[in-house]
C-alpha positions in Angstrom: -9.6 -54.9 -37.5 -7.2 -52.1 -36.4 -7.6 -48.7 -38.7 -3.5 -48.2 -38.7 -2.9 -51.0 -40.3 -5.3 -49.7 -43.1 -3.0 -47.5 -45.7 -3.8 -43.7 -45.2 -5.6 -42.7 -47.6 -5.6 -38.3 -48.8 -8.9 -37.7 -48.2 -8.5 -40.1 -44.9 -5.6 -37.2 -43.6 -7.1 -34.6 -41.0 -7.4 -31.2 -42.5 -3.8 -30.2 -40.3 -1.7 -32.7 -42.0 -3.0 -32.0 -45.9 0.9 -29.7 -46.7 0.1 -30.1 -50.3 -3.0 -28.5 -50.1 -2.6 -24.2 -50.4 -4.1 -21.0 -51.8 -3.7 -20.6 -55.6 -1.7 -17.2 -56.3 -3.8 -14.7 -57.6 -4.2 -13.5 -61.5 -1.2 -11.0 -61.7 -3.0 -7.4 -61.3 -3.3 -3.6 -59.8 -6.1 -2.1 -57.9 -7.0 1.8 -57.2 -9.8 3.4 -55.8 -11.6 5.8 -58.1 -13.8 8.7 -57.4 -17.0 10.0 -60.1 -18.2 13.0 -59.2 -21.8 14.3 -60.4 -21.9 16.5 -64.0 -24.4 18.4 -63.1 -23.4 20.7 -60.2 -22.8 20.1 -56.5 -25.4 21.3 -54.7 -28.6 19.8 -54.8 -31.9 19.3 -53.0 -35.7 18.8 -53.0 -37.7 21.8 -54.0 -34.5 22.6 -56.6 -32.1 20.7 -58.8 -33.4 17.4 -57.4 -31.9 15.4 -59.9 -27.8 14.3 -59.5 -26.4 12.6 -62.2 -23.0 10.8 -61.7 -21.2 9.4 -65.2 -18.5 6.7 -64.9 -16.0 4.9 -66.8 -13.6 2.7 -66.0 -10.3 1.5 -68.3 -10.6 -1.8 -65.8 -13.3 -3.7 -63.9 -15.2 -1.8 -61.4 -15.3 -4.1 -58.4 -18.8 -3.2 -57.0 -19.0 -5.1 -54.3 -17.1 -2.5 -52.6 -18.7 0.0 -54.3 -20.8 2.9 -52.4 -22.1 6.3 -52.6 -20.8 9.5 -50.1 -23.4 12.5 -49.6 -23.3 15.4 -47.3 -26.6 16.7 -46.5 -26.8 20.2 -44.8 -30.2 20.3 -42.3 -32.2 23.4 -43.9 -35.1 23.4 -41.9 -35.6 26.8 -39.9 -36.0 26.1 -36.2 -35.3 22.6 -35.6 -34.0 19.7 -35.8 -34.6 16.6 -38.1 -33.6 13.0 -38.4 -32.7 11.2 -41.0 -35.8 8.4 -41.9 -33.3 5.2 -41.1 -30.3 6.2 -43.0 -28.7 8.5 -45.5 -31.0 6.6 -48.4 -34.1 8.7 -47.6 -33.1 10.9 -49.9 -33.2 8.5 -52.5 -36.9 9.2 -54.6 -36.2 6.7 -57.3 -32.0 5.3 -59.0 -31.8 5.1 -62.3 -29.0 3.9 -64.8 -28.5 4.7 -67.7 -26.7 3.6 -70.8 -26.2 5.8 -74.3 -29.7 7.4 -73.7 -31.4 3.5 -72.7 -32.9 2.3 -69.3 -30.8 -0.2 -67.8 -32.2 -0.5 -64.4 -35.0 1.6 -62.6 -35.6 1.3 -58.6 -38.8 3.6 -57.8 -40.0 4.3 -54.0 -36.3 3.1 -53.2 -36.0 4.5 -49.8 -38.9 2.2 -48.1 -38.0 -1.3 -49.5 -33.8 -0.6 -48.6 -34.8 0.2 -45.2 -36.9 -3.5 -45.1 -33.9 -5.2 -46.3 -31.8 -4.0 -44.1 -33.9 -4.5 -40.9 -35.5 -8.3 -42.3 -31.8 -10.1 -43.7 -28.9 -8.3 -41.3 -27.2 -9.2 -39.4 -26.0 -7.1 -35.7 -22.6 -6.8 -37.9 -24.6 -4.9 -40.3 -27.2 -3.4 -37.8 -23.8 -1.5 -36.3 -21.9 -0.6 -39.7 -25.6 0.3 -40.9 -25.5 3.1 -37.7 -21.4 3.6 -38.1 -21.7 4.0 -41.8 -24.7 5.4 -43.2 -25.9 6.7 -40.1 -28.7 4.7 -39.6 -30.9 4.0 -36.2 -29.1 4.2 -32.9 -28.7 0.3 -32.2 -29.6 0.5 -28.5 -32.5 1.2 -28.7 -35.3 -1.2 -29.6 -37.5 -0.1 -32.8 -35.9 2.9 -33.4 -36.7 4.0 -36.9 -34.6 7.5 -36.4 -31.2 7.7 -38.5 -28.8 10.8 -37.6 -29.9 14.0 -35.7 -29.2 17.2 -38.0 -29.0 20.0 -35.5 -31.6 22.4 -36.0 -30.8 24.8 -39.4 -27.1 24.6 -39.8 -25.9 21.1 -38.8 -24.9 18.4 -41.5 -22.9 15.1 -41.9 -21.5 13.1 -44.2 -22.1 9.8 -44.9 -22.2 6.3 -47.4 -23.9 3.6 -48.3 -24.6 1.3 -51.5 -26.9 0.8 -53.9 -29.4 -2.2 -53.8 -28.7 -2.5 -57.8 -28.9 -5.7 -59.3 -26.5 -4.2 -61.8 -24.2 -3.1 -59.5 -24.0 -5.1 -57.1 -25.1 -8.6 -59.6 -24.8 -12.1 -58.3 -21.5 -13.7 -57.1 -19.7 -10.4 -56.3 -19.0 -10.2 -60.2 -17.0 -7.0 -61.1 -18.8 -4.9 -63.8 -16.5 -5.8 -67.0 -13.6 -4.3 -68.3 -14.4 -2.8 -71.9 -18.1 -1.2 -70.1 -19.6 1.5 -72.2 -19.9 4.8 -69.5 -23.1 4.8 -68.2 -25.3 7.2 -65.7 -25.9 6.7 -61.9 -29.2 9.3 -61.2 -30.3 9.5 -57.7 -34.0 11.5 -57.9 -34.7 12.8 -54.3 -37.6 12.5 -51.9 -39.7 15.4 -50.5 -38.2 16.6 -46.9 -41.4 15.7 -45.3 -41.3 12.0 -47.1 -37.0 11.9 -46.2 -36.4 14.2 -42.7 -38.3 13.7 -39.1 -38.9 16.3 -37.9 -39.2 17.8 -34.4 -42.8 18.7 -32.8 -44.4 22.4 -34.9 -41.7 23.2 -36.2 -41.7 24.5 -40.1 -41.3 22.8 -42.9 -38.1 20.5 -42.7 -35.3 21.0 -45.4 -32.0 19.9 -46.5 -29.4 19.9 -49.1 -27.4 17.3 -50.3 -23.6 18.1 -52.1 -20.5 16.2 -52.6 -22.3 13.5 -54.3 -19.7 11.1 -54.5 -18.7 7.1 -56.3 -16.8 5.2 -54.9 -15.3 1.9 -56.7 -12.2 -0.4 -56.6 -11.0 -0.4 -59.7 -8.7 -3.4 -61.2 -6.1 -4.4 -63.8 -5.3 -7.1 -65.3 -1.1 -6.9 -65.3 -0.5 -11.3 -66.9 -0.7 -10.7 -70.3 -2.5 -14.3 -71.0 -5.2 -13.8 -69.0 -5.5 -10.8 -70.6 -6.2 -12.2 -74.4 -7.9 -14.7 -73.2 -10.9 -12.2 -71.7 -10.2 -9.7 -74.9 -11.4 -13.0 -76.8 -14.3 -14.0 -74.8 -15.6 -10.7 -74.8 -15.3 -9.7 -78.5 -16.9 -13.1 -79.1 -19.5 -13.6 -76.7 -20.1 -11.0 -75.2 -20.2 -11.0 -70.9 -23.5 -12.1 -68.9 -23.9 -11.3 -65.2 -27.0 -11.2 -62.9 -28.1 -9.6 -60.5 -31.5 -9.5 -58.1 -33.5 -5.5 -59.4 -37.7 -4.7 -58.5 -40.3 -3.4 -59.6 -43.3 -0.7 -58.1 -46.7 -1.2 -58.3 -48.9 1.7 -56.3 -52.3 1.0 -54.6 -54.3 2.0 -52.1 -57.4 0.6 -49.6 -59.8 2.2 -48.4 -60.8 2.3 -44.9 -63.4 0.0 -43.5 -63.5 -4.2 -43.0 -64.2 -5.5 -47.2 -62.0 -7.7 -49.2 -60.5 -5.8 -51.7 -58.0 -6.3 -54.3 -54.9 -4.6 -55.6 -54.0 -4.7 -59.5 -49.9 -6.0 -59.9 -50.2 -7.1 -64.1 -46.2 -8.1 -63.0 -44.6 -9.2 -66.4 -40.8 -10.5 -65.7 -39.4 -13.8 -66.4 -37.9 -14.6 -62.8 -40.3 -13.5 -60.2 -38.1 -14.6 -56.6 -40.9 -13.2 -55.0 -43.6 -9.8 -53.7 -42.9 -7.5 -51.0 -46.6 -5.7 -50.0 -45.6 -2.1 -47.7 -48.6 -0.5 -46.1 -49.1 2.8 -44.5 -51.8 4.6 -43.2 -52.5 7.5 -46.1 -53.2 10.4 -43.4 -48.8 9.9 -42.1 -47.7 9.4 -45.9 -45.6 12.8 -47.0 -46.7 13.6 -43.2 -43.1 15.8 -41.8 -43.6 14.4 -38.5 -43.3 10.7 -39.6 -41.2 8.2 -40.3 -42.8 7.6 -43.6 -39.8 5.5 -45.3 -39.8 3.6 -42.6 -42.7 2.7 -40.5 -45.1 0.3 -41.7 -48.2 -1.3 -40.2 -50.7 -5.0 -40.8 -53.5 -2.8 -38.9 -57.0 -4.0 -40.1 -55.6 -6.7 -41.9 -57.4 -10.3 -41.9 -56.3 -12.2 -44.0 -54.0 -12.1 -47.6 -53.2 -14.0 -50.6 -51.9 -13.2 -54.2 -52.7 -14.6 -57.6 -50.2 -15.4 -60.0 -51.7 -16.4 -63.9 -55.0 -16.7 -62.3 -53.6 -19.5 -59.5 -53.2 -18.3 -55.8 -49.9 -18.1 -54.1 -50.2 -19.8 -51.2 -52.7 -22.0 -51.8 -54.4 -21.3 -48.5 -54.8 -17.7 -48.1 -52.6 -17.2 -45.1 -54.5 -15.6 -41.4 -53.1 -12.9 -39.3 -54.2 -11.6 -36.0 -51.7 -9.0 -34.8 -53.7 -8.6 -31.5 -52.1 -11.0 -28.2 -55.6 -12.5 -28.6 -55.9 -14.9 -31.0 -52.8 -13.9 -32.3 -51.7 -15.8 -36.1 -48.5 -14.4 -37.3 -46.3 -17.5 -38.0 -47.2 -17.8 -41.6 -47.0 -14.2 -42.8 -44.5 -14.3 -40.8 -42.9 -17.2 -42.5 -43.2 -15.5 -45.9 -41.3 -12.5 -44.7 -38.6 -14.4 -43.8 -37.6 -16.5 -46.8 -38.6 -13.7 -49.5 -35.7 -11.8 -48.2 -33.3 -14.3 -48.2 -30.5 -14.6 -50.1 -29.7 -16.8 -52.3 -28.6 -19.9 -50.9 -30.7 -19.2 -48.3 -34.3 -21.0 -47.0 -34.7 -17.9 -45.2 -33.7 -14.4 -43.7 -31.7 -13.5 -41.1 -34.1 -10.9 -39.0 -34.1 -8.0 -36.4 -37.7 -8.0 -36.8 -39.5 -10.0 -33.6 -43.2 -10.7 -33.3 -43.4 -7.5 -31.1 -41.7 -4.6 -34.2 -44.2 -6.9 -36.7 -47.4 -6.4 -35.1 -46.6 -2.8 -33.5 -48.9 -0.1 -35.7 -47.9 4.0 -35.8 -46.8 5.5 -33.0 -49.3 8.8 -32.8 -47.8 11.9 -33.4 -47.2 12.6 -30.1 -44.6 10.2 -29.8 -43.5 10.0 -33.8 -42.2 13.2 -34.2 -38.2 14.2 -32.6 -38.4 15.2 -29.7 -34.9 13.9 -27.0 -31.5 14.1 -29.3 -31.3 10.5 -30.3 -34.7 9.1 -29.3 -37.9 9.2 -32.3 -40.7 7.1 -34.0 -41.5 3.3 -32.7 -43.0 2.2 -36.0 -44.4 -1.0 -36.9 -42.1 -3.1 -39.7 -44.6 -5.7 -40.6 -44.9 -6.6 -44.4 -47.6 -8.8 -46.1 -44.6 -11.1 -48.4 -44.8 -14.4 -51.3 -41.7 -15.6 -52.1 -41.9 -17.2 -55.2 -38.2 -19.0 -56.1 -38.8 -23.0 -56.8 -34.9 -23.6 -55.7 -33.2 -21.9 -53.1 -29.4 -22.5 -54.6 -27.1 -19.4 -55.4 -25.8 -21.3 -58.2 -29.5 -21.4 -60.2 -29.8 -18.7 -61.8 -33.9 -17.9 -63.0 -35.4 -19.6 -60.5 -38.8 -17.8 -59.6 -42.1 -17.5 -61.7 -42.3 -16.7 -65.1 -44.7 -14.3 -65.1 -44.2 -12.7 -68.2 -45.9 -15.5 -70.3 -49.3 -15.0 -69.5 -51.7 -12.9 -70.2 -53.5 -13.1 -67.0 -53.7 -10.2 -64.1 -51.4 -11.0 -61.1 -53.0 -9.2 -57.7 -53.1 -9.2 -53.9 -56.5 -9.2 -52.0 -56.8 -8.4 -48.7 -59.5 -8.4 -46.0 -59.9 -6.0 -43.9 -61.1 -5.6 -40.7 -63.3 -2.0 -39.3 -59.5 -1.2 -38.4 -58.6 -0.7 -41.8 -57.7 2.8 -42.6 -57.2 4.5 -46.4 -54.0 3.0 -46.8 -51.6 4.2 -49.6 -49.3 0.4 -50.6 -46.6 -0.5 -52.6 -45.8 -4.0 -53.8 -42.5 -4.6 -54.8 -41.8 -8.0 -57.2 -38.9 -8.8 -56.9 -36.7 -10.1 -60.0 -34.2 -11.4 -61.8 -32.2 -9.7 -64.1 -29.5 -11.2 -67.3 -27.4 -8.2 -68.3 -25.2 -8.6 -71.5 -22.1 -7.2 -72.5 -21.9 -6.7 -75.8 -18.5 -6.9 -77.6 -19.0 -3.4 -78.7 -19.3 -2.3 -74.4 -23.1 -1.7 -75.2 -25.6 -3.6 -72.6 -28.6 -5.3 -73.5 -30.8 -6.9 -69.8 -33.2 -9.3 -70.0 -36.1 -9.0 -66.8 
């Protein structure tokens, strides 16, 4: 039958002929980028005023998907250059968001997880942007953990970075609603030994932060009908949005071959996954080492998590990082799925096999030695994906660990290569934020 003889339907027309299709005019509005500054001083440091408080309140919608924090960092070390351990986020130990004296979100151990996210779910474009905007590692040098180098004693630089916050960076890029009460972002600084990578045999590194500022576009509706509809909805039922946040559980492993258990005891409405990073205790907080961005799997031969009395995954994951008998596929696959964005089955990693299995470099190769070249270290992690669905249109897709009193644990079987190790386990969870008609916020997590 001749297809040309059939009547053409709209669906049968090629896209190039669908002239009736077009873009919808945006709602009438205006926008401007606003700046918010700290209210507790302008100069901060790890050994003095180590907490930055920035109050934020806008007379419109805060388009926080486009927000960024900007900091000027000055090298206060006495004799030698230092480098950022990752990017400018290396200075951040924790982030709190407070409203009316109530904590809305808390992100402890911030820098290590930020560095991992920048490696396990980032494109090459993201990597270049991180270098140019945030002082991240030089993309051309493989496995590099050092970020921007600060010249000895007087080197300074100004960089900007977004916060990995569920409250600020909610699902579907939703703006913070108009009518929201004032809130404060509180940033606690890392020690210099943690934030920076110093040169060999140098005096203790130090740094100073100034001009801490929060920039964010704020838009206002100028269409009276749309504005009236919004105010009616906000005044009667409130406004709800959600985002991914995390909780930190610290632990430790002893040296030698043994089976060890780390207590997690997470209680969340929607646990999307666990991320555990291992760092040798001897190099943790070492001023010549990449404390925030060097992780390794040396000595781990098998692991599994236990949630509500059940093993996850059902069959424990074996791990061999040596080329002889290499077995990393299941462990690597769990990282891909745990760091995946909503709607995706796996992440877009910048981590290959060599980076996944690499151990920490020796001290002689870890400090800053040549401008632009620095620590070559491992980027492996122990992860577990607990999402039930990958759809970005569904909420609360993780496991409910709040309804069970059974302990949650991580069991690791170590070999003789295991050294005394500090562990950070991050529970990646969904949080729901509800703005009431009076502008206050409560959170379910």
